[in-house]
Every structure is written in structure tokens, then in C-alpha cells.
C-alpha positions in Angstrom: -9.4 -19.6 6.3 -12.8 -19.0 4.7 -12.6 -19.4 0.9 -12.5 -16.1 -1.0 -11.8 -15.1 -4.6 -8.3 -14.5 -5.7 -8.4 -10.7 -6.0 -10.0 -10.4 -2.6 -7.3 -12.5 -1.1 -4.5 -10.5 -2.7 -5.9 -7.2 -1.7 -6.8 -8.4 1.8 -3.1 -9.5 2.3 -2.1 -6.1 0.9 -4.1 -4.2 3.5 -3.0 -6.5 6.3 0.7 -6.0 5.3 0.3 -2.3 5.2 -1.4 -2.2 8.6 1.3 -4.4 10.2 4.1 -2.3 8.9 2.6 1.1 9.6 1.5 0.1 13.1 5.0 -1.0 13.9 6.4 2.2 12.4 4.0 4.2 14.6 6.1 3.1 17.5 9.4 4.3 16.1 11.2 7.5 17.3 11.4 10.5 15.1 15.1 9.8 14.6 14.3 6.3 13.4 11.5 7.5 11.1 14.1 9.9 9.5 16.6 7.1 8.8 17.4 6.0 5.3 19.9 3.9 3.4 21.4 4.0 0.0 19.1 2.4 -2.6 15.9 3.2 -0.7 13.3 5.6 -1.9 13.9 8.0 1.1 13.6 8.0 4.8 11.1 5.6 6.5 8.8 8.6 7.2 8.9 9.9 3.6 8.5 6.4 2.1 5.5 5.7 4.3 3.8 8.9 3.1 4.8 8.1 -0.5 3.0 4.7 -0.2 -0.1 6.4 1.2 -0.3 9.1 -1.4 0.3 6.7 -4.3 -2.4 4.4 -3.0 -4.8 7.3 -2.7 -4.2 8.2 -6.3 -4.4 4.6 -7.6 -7.6 4.0 -5.7 -9.2 7.3 -6.9 -8.4 6.4 -10.6 -9.7 2.9 -10.1 -12.9 4.0 -8.4 -13.6 7.4 -10.1 -11.4 7.5 -13.2 -9.8 10.7 -11.8 -6.6 11.4 -10.1 -6.8 12.1 -6.3 -7.3 15.8 -5.6 -4.9 16.9 -2.9 -4.8 20.3 -1.3 -2.0 22.6 -2.4 1.1 22.4 -0.1 -0.4 20.0 2.4 1.3 19.5 5.8 3.1 16.1 6.2 0.7 13.4 7.2 0.7 12.0 10.8 1.1 8.3 11.3 -2.6 8.2 12.4 -3.7 9.9 9.2 -1.6 7.6 7.1 -3.0 4.5 8.8 -6.6 5.7 8.5 -6.0 6.5 4.8 -4.6 3.1 4.1 -7.4 1.4 6.0 -9.9 3.3 3.8 -8.1 2.8 0.4 -7.2 -0.8 1.3 -10.9 -1.6 2.1 -11.9 0.2 -1.1 -9.5 -1.9 -3.2 -10.8 -5.1 -1.6 -14.3 -4.0 -2.7 -13.3 -2.7 -6.2 -10.7 -5.2 -7.4 -13.2 -8.1 -8.2 -15.4 -5.6 -10.1 -12.7 -4.5 -12.5 -13.2 -6.0 -16.0 -10.3 -6.6 -18.5 -11.7 -3.9 -20.8 -11.9 -1.2 -18.0 -9.4 1.7 -18.7 -8.6 5.1 -17.3 -7.0 8.0 -19.0 -3.5 8.9 -17.7 -1.1 11.5 -18.8 1.9 9.3 -19.6 4.9 11.6 -19.9 2.8 14.3 -21.7 0.9 11.8 -23.8 -2.6 10.9 -22.8 -3.1 7.1 -22.7 -5.9 4.7 -21.9 -4.4 2.4 -19.2 -6.2 -0.8 -18.2 -7.4 -0.6 -14.6 -5.9 -4.1 -14.2 -2.4 -2.5 -14.6 -3.3 0.0 -11.8 -4.3 -3.0 -9.6 -1.0 -4.6 -10.4 0.9 -1.4 -9.6 -0.9 -1.0 -6.3 0.5 -4.3 -5.0 4.0 -4.1 -6.6 4.5 -0.5 -5.6 3.7 -1.0 -1.9 5.5 -4.3 -1.7 8.8 -2.8 -3.1 8.6 0.2 -0.6 7.6 -2.0 2.3 10.7 -4.1 1.7 12.9 -0.9 1.6 11.4 0.2 4.9 12.0 -3.3 6.4 15.6 -3.1 5.2 16.1 0.3 6.9 14.6 -1.1 10.1 16.9 -4.1 10.0 19.9 -1.7 9.6 18.7 0.1 12.7 18.6 -3.2 14.6 14.8 -3.3 14.6 13.1 -6.6 13.8 10.7 -5.8 11.0 7.3 -7.5 10.8 6.9 -10.6 8.7 4.7 -9.6 5.9 4.8 -12.8 3.8 1.6 -14.5 2.6 2.5 -17.4 5.0 2.4 -15.1 8.0 -0.9 -13.6 6.8 -2.4 -17.1 6.4 -1.2 -18.2 9.8 -2.6 -15.0 11.4 -5.9 -15.0 9.6 -6.7 -18.7 9.3 -10.1 -19.3 10.6 -10.5 -22.9 9.3 -9.6 -24.4 12.6 -6.8 -26.4 11.0 -4.0 -23.8 11.4 
């Protein structure tokens, strides 16, 4: 694996994990996409769209300082639209993450109180939020008898290792 900085590695894995999960979910039936279990955010379909919309908002705040502007009452996203959106925001995060300085903040309405939130916290939330929801989706898939993709860092390294030693 070609040496890269820490944030680039973390956000490259993040994009890779999203792509692996979403591409596998693109092959699920409508009934499977509507499945949920107790303790999960919602159905697989709704959780996938939630991941995408949250990442759009996080990336917009990181890159522009503003929340993502969505149309009023949008139609549910298709799998292809979700995958394309994550490819775009994931690539953007790989580019932007190493540029963020510890002093960079963004104004956020925090339960009715405006607060300056460090962009480093948004970067942390991008990874934690998606990881938690990917695991919920993988659990639902397992309950359906579907083998979920391995999204561990080890699998990422094994799949992307270009050093010739792996």
C-alpha cells in the first residue's frame, strides 16, 4: 500500500466501506431493503438514505460552512443516486480532511443555540455516524440470512494493498 497521511487513509477506508455496503445493498430485493430489526435506526433502505443525507450535510458544512440545501419534499433517493452521492462526498472528504486546521469552526444551531463547532468534530462524526449505521445494516442483513460485506480495516488493506507484499 502506498504510504498516505492518516486522514487520507481514514477517509479512503470510509469511502471504500460505504461503496462496498451500498453496492451489495443495490442487489437486495425491495422486501429486503424494507427489513428492519429492533435497535436499528430504521429499515435498510431508510438507513442507507439517512447515511447519504447526513454525509451531504457534514461535507457541505466542512467545505462551505453552510448546511446542505435540499429541495422541499424530495422523492426518495434511488440506490444509484445514493451511491453517486457517497462517491462524490467521500472523494470530497478525502480531499478536505487533511486541509482542516484545529482552529477551523462552523456555526451550527445546537438545539436552538448557535455554537461554533470545530470542523474536526464534524470529521469525527462523519466516520462514527456512518460506521454505526453500516453495522446496523449489516446486522439486519445477517438476520435475513445474507452475508454482509467485511468492512474492517484489515479487509480494506488486503483489498487495496499495492505494495506487492500482501
